[in-house]
C-alpha positions in Angstrom: 0.0 0.0 0.1 1.6 3.2 -0.9 2.3 6.0 1.6 0.1 8.9 1.8 1.7 12.0 1.6 0.7 14.6 4.6 -2.0 16.9 3.7 -0.6 20.6 3.0 -3.9 22.1 1.8 -7.5 21.8 3.5 -9.7 24.3 1.4 -12.5 25.7 3.6 -15.1 27.8 1.9 -15.8 31.1 3.3 -18.0 34.0 2.7 -16.2 36.5 0.0 -18.9 39.3 1.3 -21.4 40.4 3.6 -21.7 40.1 7.3 -19.8 36.9 7.5 -17.0 38.0 5.0 -13.8 35.7 5.9 -16.1 33.3 8.1 -17.3 29.9 7.5 -20.9 30.9 7.2 -22.4 27.2 7.7 -20.0 26.8 11.2 -21.0 30.4 12.3 -24.6 30.2 11.8 -24.8 26.7 13.3 -23.2 27.6 16.5 -25.2 30.8 16.7 -28.3 28.7 16.6 -27.1 26.1 18.9 -25.8 28.8 21.7 -29.0 30.9 21.1 -31.2 28.1 21.8 -29.7 26.9 24.8 -29.7 30.8 26.2 -33.5 31.0 25.3 -34.1 27.6 26.9 -32.2 28.7 30.1 -33.7 32.0 30.4 -37.5 30.7 29.5 -37.4 27.5 31.8 -34.5 28.2 34.3 -35.5 25.3 36.6 -36.2 22.7 33.8 -33.0 23.9 32.2 -30.9 23.2 35.7 -32.3 19.9 36.0 -31.6 18.6 32.5 -28.4 20.0 32.6 -27.6 18.9 36.0 -28.7 15.4 35.1 -26.5 15.1 32.1 -23.7 16.5 34.0 -24.2 13.9 36.6 -24.5 11.1 33.9 -20.9 12.6 32.2 -19.2 12.4 35.5 -20.4 9.1 36.8 -20.2 7.2 33.2 -17.0 8.8 32.0 -14.9 9.5 35.0 -12.1 6.8 34.0 -12.1 8.5 30.6 -11.3 11.8 32.3 -8.6 10.7 34.5 -6.6 8.7 32.1 -6.7 11.3 29.3 -5.5 13.9 31.5 -2.7 11.7 32.8 -2.1 10.7 29.2 -1.6 14.6 28.3 0.8 15.2 31.0 2.9 12.1 30.0 3.0 13.4 26.7 4.0 16.8 27.0 6.9 15.7 29.0 7.9 13.3 26.5 7.7 15.8 23.7 9.8 18.3 25.7 12.4 16.1 26.9 13.0 14.1 23.5 15.8 15.8 21.9 14.5 15.7 18.1 11.0 16.6 19.1 11.9 19.4 21.7 14.1 21.4 19.0 11.4 21.3 16.7 9.7 24.9 15.9 6.1 25.6 15.5 6.9 27.1 12.1 9.9 27.1 9.8 13.5 26.8 11.2 14.0 30.5 10.4 10.8 31.6 12.3 11.4 33.5 15.6 8.9 34.4 18.5 6.9 37.4 17.9 6.5 38.2 21.3 8.9 38.7 24.1 9.2 36.2 26.9 7.3 37.9 29.6 4.5 39.1 27.1 4.0 35.8 25.7 3.9 34.1 29.3 1.4 36.8 30.3 -1.0 35.9 27.6 -0.9 32.8 28.3 -1.4 33.1 31.9 -4.5 35.5 31.3 -6.2 33.1 28.7 -5.2 30.0 30.6 -6.0 30.0 34.3 -5.7 33.6 35.3 -9.0 34.4 36.5 -9.7 31.1 38.0 -6.1 31.2 40.0 -7.3 34.6 41.4 -10.8 33.6 42.6 -9.8 30.2 43.9 -6.4 30.7 45.0 -7.5 31.1 48.7 -11.0 29.5 48.5 -10.0 26.1 47.1 -7.4 25.2 49.9 -9.9 26.2 52.7 -12.5 24.0 50.9 -10.1 21.1 50.7 -8.7 22.0 54.4 -12.1 21.1 55.8 -12.6 18.0 53.5 -10.5 15.8 50.9 -9.7 12.3 50.2 -7.3 12.2 53.2 -9.8 13.4 55.6 -12.5 10.8 54.1 -10.0 7.6 54.4 -9.4 8.8 58.0 -5.5 9.9 57.2 -5.8 13.3 58.4 -8.8 15.4 60.5 -10.5 18.4 58.6 -10.0 21.9 59.7 -6.7 21.1 61.5 -3.2 21.9 61.1 -2.7 18.4 60.2 -4.5 18.8 56.9 -3.0 22.0 55.5 -0.6 19.9 53.2 -3.1 17.8 51.6 -5.5 20.7 51.2 -2.5 22.3 48.9 -1.5 19.3 47.3 -5.1 18.8 46.1 -5.2 22.7 45.1 -2.2 22.0 43.0 -3.5 18.9 41.7 -6.4 20.6 40.0 -4.4 23.7 38.9 -1.1 22.5 38.0 0.3 20.5 35.3 -2.7 18.6 34.4 -4.6 21.8 33.4 -1.6 23.1 31.4 -1.3 19.7 29.6 -4.7 19.8 28.3 -4.2 23.4 26.7 -0.8 22.8 25.5 -1.8 19.5 23.6 -4.4 21.1 21.5 -2.2 24.3 20.9 0.7 22.2 20.0 -1.2 20.0 17.3 -2.9 23.2 15.9 0.7 25.0 15.7 2.2 22.1 14.1 -0.3 21.8 11.4 -0.9 25.2 10.6 2.6 26.4 11.2 4.4 23.4 9.6 2.0 21.9 7.3 0.0 25.2 6.1 -3.4 24.3 7.3 -5.8 26.8 8.6 -5.6 27.5 12.3 -8.8 25.9 13.2 -9.9 22.8 15.8 -10.2 20.6 12.5 -6.8 20.8 11.2 -5.2 18.9 14.1 -7.6 15.7 12.9 -6.2 15.7 9.4 -4.1 12.6 10.0 -7.4 10.9 10.7 -10.1 12.3 8.5 -7.7 14.0 5.7 -9.4 15.9 3.1 -12.9 15.2 4.2 -12.5 18.0 6.8 -13.2 20.5 4.2 -16.9 19.5 4.2 -19.5 18.5 6.8 -17.2 16.6 9.1 -15.1 19.4 9.4 -17.6 21.9 10.0 -18.9 19.9 12.5 -15.8 19.5 14.6 -15.5 23.4 14.4 -19.2 23.8 15.6 -18.6 21.6 18.6 -15.4 23.4 19.5 -17.2 26.8 19.3 -20.2 25.6 21.5 -17.6 23.7 23.9 -16.0 27.4 24.0 -18.9 29.3 24.4 -19.9 27.3 27.6 -16.4 27.0 28.9 -16.1 30.9 28.9 -19.8 31.6 30.2 -18.5 29.6 33.1 -15.4 30.9 33.7 -17.0 34.5 33.1 -19.5 33.6 35.7 -16.7 33.2 38.4 -15.2 36.5 37.4 -18.0 38.5 37.7 -18.7 37.4 41.1 -15.0 38.3 41.9 -15.4 41.6 40.3 -18.6 42.5 42.0 -17.1 41.5 45.4 -14.1 43.5 44.9 -15.9 46.7 44.0 -18.1 46.5 47.0 -14.9 46.1 49.0 -13.2 49.2 47.9 -16.2 51.2 48.7 -18.6 51.3 45.6 -21.6 50.3 47.6 -23.9 47.6 48.6 -26.2 48.3 45.6 -24.0 46.0 43.8 -24.9 43.0 46.2 -28.3 41.4 47.6 -28.8 39.8 50.9 -31.1 36.5 50.9 -33.6 35.5 53.5 -31.2 33.1 54.8 -28.3 35.7 54.9 -26.4 34.7 52.0 -24.8 37.2 50.0 -24.8 37.3 46.1 -24.4 39.9 43.4 -27.4 41.8 42.4 -28.8 42.1 38.9 -27.3 45.5 38.4 -23.9 44.5 39.5 -23.9 41.5 37.2 -24.7 43.7 34.4 -22.0 46.4 35.4 -19.5 43.6 35.8 -20.6 41.9 32.3 -20.4 45.6 30.5 -16.7 46.3 32.1 -15.2 42.7 31.6 -16.8 42.4 27.8 -16.1 45.8 27.0 -12.2 45.6 27.7 -12.1 41.9 26.4 -13.6 43.2 23.0 -11.7 46.3 22.9 -8.4 44.3 23.3 -9.6 41.7 20.7 -10.4 44.1 18.2 -7.2 45.9 18.7 -5.4 42.5 17.7 -3.3 40.3 19.8 0.2 42.5 19.2 -1.6 45.5 20.8 -4.5 45.3 23.1 -4.5 41.8 24.0 -0.5 41.9 25.1 -1.2 45.1 26.9 -3.9 43.9 28.6 -2.1 40.7 29.7 1.1 42.6 30.6 -1.0 44.6 33.0 -2.9 41.6 34.4 0.6 40.1 35.0 2.2 43.3 36.5 -1.1 43.3 39.0 -0.6 39.9 39.9 3.1 40.3 41.0 1.9 43.4 42.8 -0.6 41.2 44.8 2.2 38.7 45.4 4.6 41.0 46.5 2.1 42.8 48.9 1.4 39.7 50.5 5.0 38.5 50.8 5.6 42.0 52.6 2.5 42.5 54.8 1.2 39.1 55.4 2.4 35.9 56.8 5.7 35.7 54.8 7.2 32.7 56.4 4.2 30.7 56.3 3.4 31.4 52.8 6.8 30.5 51.5 7.0 27.4 53.7 3.2 26.5 52.4 4.3 27.2 48.9 7.4 25.1 48.6 6.3 22.3 50.6 2.8 22.3 48.7 5.1 22.2 45.6 7.3 19.2 46.8 4.1 17.2 48.2 2.3 17.9 44.8 5.1 16.5 42.7 5.6 13.6 44.9 1.8 12.7 44.5 1.4 13.3 41.1 1.2 9.4 39.6 -1.4 8.8 42.6 -3.7 11.7 42.2 -3.9 11.8 38.5 -4.2 8.2 38.1 -6.5 6.9 40.8 -10.4 6.5 40.2 -12.6 6.2 43.0 -15.9 4.5 42.3 -19.2 4.2 44.4 -19.0 0.8 46.1 -22.0 0.9 48.2 -19.6 1.6 51.1 -19.9 5.1 53.1 -16.1 5.6 52.2 -15.9 4.5 48.8 -19.3 6.5 47.8 -17.8 9.8 49.6 -14.6 9.4 47.8 -16.3 9.1 44.3 -18.8 12.1 45.2 -16.0 13.8 45.9 -13.4 13.3 43.2 -16.8 13.5 40.8 -17.6 17.0 42.3 -13.7 18.3 42.1 -11.1 16.6 40.2 -13.5 15.1 37.6 -15.4 18.6 37.1 -11.8 20.4 36.9 -10.8 17.7 34.1 -13.9 18.4 32.2 -13.8 22.3 32.6 -10.1 22.2 31.2 -10.7 20.1 28.4 -14.2 22.2 27.4 -12.0 25.3 27.4 -9.0 23.8 25.6 -10.1 24.4 22.0 -10.3 28.4 22.8 -7.1 28.3 24.7 -5.5 25.9 22.2 -6.1 28.4 19.2 -5.0 31.2 21.3 -1.9 29.5 22.5 -1.0 28.4 18.7 -1.4 31.9 17.7 0.9 33.6 20.0 3.7 30.8 20.0 4.7 30.6 16.3 8.7 30.5 15.9 9.2 28.9 19.3 10.3 25.4 19.8 8.3 22.5 21.3 10.4 22.3 24.5 9.8 26.3 24.9 6.3 26.3 24.4 5.7 23.0 26.7 7.8 24.3 29.5 6.6 27.9 29.2 10.0 29.6 28.9 
């Protein structure tokens, strides 16, 4: 059987004029209809939508937990192999004469902002506190919740959810897109990464379907992240004295963002995002990411200067050491409900935390992967995977 030559052209029909000029109209319109239908359904029948989506979510977490766990473990191992393998690590995402478009600082800042920036700031304190009260170590009786002895395991699980696995899921998608786009000359779209499987068929309905699924997954992933960001933004405005009118207090005493607060946050966040996107990656997005990274370093420096410096540094380094030592077990273990109190509790915990995060990262990977590929042209695979 003759060896097939790698595909170096994947013609995709785009609109030549009109509102959708430059876009694949079939993909764009279909994605809009699907997302619009979901939004209308959620607004018109919120209880029904919450119940149905919750049931689907529960089914996925219960039925595909093994798939999520082993897929993420595979992504981590593959990233390390590609970075450490000499011939693969030296390969550039582009021609051998291509060089990076952005400085290391701007490149890293954009990766941080697009990947885990907003979530990291939201959950950097909250998640360790949750795990301090309860995590697999407390469920199995190895430590006692909300005690000094449970601090280390709380950090281990926080690092597990926000560490190498999260980056690996993004990196693999971006690497595949960058390779086929910059070294094979294919379009910078999700379908291009599947050309070894489907070949030229991706120019038609199969490719359109892949891109539609990627767009819908991206919108839902962004909506989830934006929801967390809005709550954080509103809480921050209230904290610095912009008024309690941004929040409402329920009968049970719980506090949440008011409708006005949500609208204000959405206008500011989406407005800044839209302006930065319209100005291009090399201008608005780069400078917004640089500012974001600068503010993050300022917050870190402020904490080190005026907070519990020794405890913070000790928790950081001990947490990283414990995390690295626990990686094989934490990313390969799958707990299944076995009818026992401990087994069911472990399965529920993993489904609500670890599997939820793995699904979140994977859903967000198409968007982040495309962006990472866009800003990483000219870098070697080793530089790309290691972020340096």
